[in-house]
N, C-alpha and C positions, 0 to 999 in steps of 0.2 A: 676622437671623432664626434662631431656634433650630431645629435639626433635629428632626423628629418621631422621638422615641426609640423608640416602638413600631414604626414603620415601619422604622427603621434596624435594630432588633433582629431583626425578622422577615426582612429582606433578608440580613443577615449570617448568620442562622441557616440560611436556605435555601442560601446559598453554601457554608457550612461542611458542611452535610449532603450536598450534591452532591459536594464534594471528597472527603469521607470515603467515599462509595460507591466512588469510583475507587481510593482507597487500599486499601479493603477487598478489591477485586478483585486488586490487586497482592499483598497479603498472603496471600490465599487461594491464590494461584498462585506462592508464593515459590520453589517448586522450579524453575519455569520461569524466573522473572526473576532468580534467583541465577546461572543459567547463560547468560542472554542479555542483551545490552547494547544500549543506545540509541546506538550509535556515531556515526552521522552525522545524528542527529535533534537539532535545535537546542533550546536551553534553553526558548525561548518555547513550544515544543510539549510538552516534558517536564513542565512544571508544569501542563499541562491534563489532569491524570490523571483528572479526572471523566469524560472522554470514553470511558474504558475500562469504566465501569460498564455492565453488561448484556452484555459480551462473553463469549466462550468461548475456551479454549485447546484447539486441535485438535491431536492428536498422531498421528504415523505417516503414512506416505506417502499411502495411498489415501483416508483420510478428509479429509486436507488438500487433496488434489487434487480431491476431490468438491466441496469448498467453493469452490475456484478456479472450477470449472465452473459452479456455481450463480450466483456473482457475475457471471461473464462472460455467462452465458445471460440473466440478468435485466437486463442493461444495455439501456436504451431511449434514453437521452440521451447518456451519456458512459461511456468506459472508459479509465482511466488506469493505466499499469503502469510499475513500475521493476523491472528484472531484472539480477541478476548472472548468472543462468542461467535460461532459460525453463522453466516447469513443463511437465509431461507433458500431452499430449492436448488442448491448447488451440488449436492452429493452425487447425483448421477453424472453430471457434467464432469466433475473432478475425477470421478472413478474412470470415466471414459478417456479423459486426457491422460491419465496414468497408464491406461492400456494402449494408447496411441503413441507411446514413447515420448510424450512431452515431459520435459524436465520439471517435475513437480516438487516443490518444497513448501512445508508448512511449519510455522513457528507459533507456539502457544506460550503463555506465561503461567506461572504458578498461581496467578490471580485470575486466570481465565475461568469463566463461568459456562460450563458445558453440561447440559442435562443428559441423563443416561439414555433417554429415548431419542436423542438427536440422530437424524438421518446420516449426517456426515460421519459421525462416530461409528455407526453401524456399517455403512457402505465401505468405508476404508479400514474398518476393523481396528480403530484407534484404541479401543478399550481391551484388546486382546494382547496377551504377553508375547508379542512377536516383533521382529524387525522386518518390515515390508521391503521387498525389492522393487516395488512399483514406484515408490517415492521416498523422499527423505523427510524426516520430522524431527524437530528439536523443541526443547522447552527452556525458557530462561526465567529469571526471578520474577520479572514483572513486564507486562506490556500494557500500554495505554492507547497509543494510536494504532489503528488497524490499517492494513493495506492489502489490496489485491492488484498485482501487477503482472502483465504478460507482455509479449512482444506486440500485442495489438492495442494495448491501452493500460491505463492505471486508475485506480480509485483509492483515495485516501480518506479515512474516517478519523477525525480528531475527537478529542474528549471535550464534552460539555461539563465543566467543573472537573471532577475526577473520574467520570464514567464515560466510556467510549460511546459516541453517538452513532448508532448503526442506521439511523433513519435519514441522515444528511451526509453528503460526501462531496469532496472535490474530485472531479473527474476530468481526465485529459487523455488525448490520443497522440499528442506530439512527442517527438523523441526526447526533448528536454525534460518533460514531466515524467515520462516512462523511466528515464535514467535516474531522475531525482528519487522516485519511489523505489527503484531497485537499489539505489545506494543506501536508502534508509533501511530497506529490508536486510541487506547484508551487514549493516551496522548492528542491527539487533541480532541477526543470525549468528554472528561471531561471539555473541554473549551467551548463546544457548549451548545445550548439551543434548546428545542423543538420548532417546528414551524408548523403552520397549512397549510400555503400556500407558496410555493416557488414563489416569484415574479420575473418573467423573463421579 
C-alpha cells in the first residue's frame, strides 16, 4: 500500500515547523546558550528542542527567584526539584506544599553545595537522620543542571562552564516544556538513591 503523500507531506511539514520554532528560540537567545551547556542532559532530550518554543530566558537573581516561587506556588499535583544549591526563599513554600499533599520530590548530587544554615535544610529537616513521610528525597553522584518543575510550569538552570547558574534560567509554562523538564528530572532521579540525612 502506497503512503498518502499529501498526509505524509503535511505531517513532516508540521514536525519540521515545530522543530524550527525551538531552534529559533535557541538562536534568538544565542548569547545565553553560547555560555551555558547541557552538561548532564541526555542526547534524547537535547534533540527535543521544540519543547523550548514559547519559553523565556529570565536573567538576574530576583526575577529568576520570582519565577521559582510562581512555579512552586502553582503546584497542585506535583513538584520535582534538582538542586546543586537550593534557591532563596522557597523553604516555607515547599514545606507548605508537602503539607498540602502535593507529591514533592527532591534530588541532590554528592557535589551539591548546601550551607548548614540553609532555610530549606532546616524547614524540611534534611540534615536530620530520618526518612520523611512528607516527601521523597534522593542523592546521585553528580548534578549539574538544576530544575524546578510542577504542573504549573518549569524552570531549568543550566551550567555556565562547570557551575550551575542560579541567576539565569529558561522558564516555560507550556505542556511540552513541563514534560521535557519532568523527563529530565526522572532521568536523573533514577540514578539516585534514598538517603536519611543530607550531610552539609
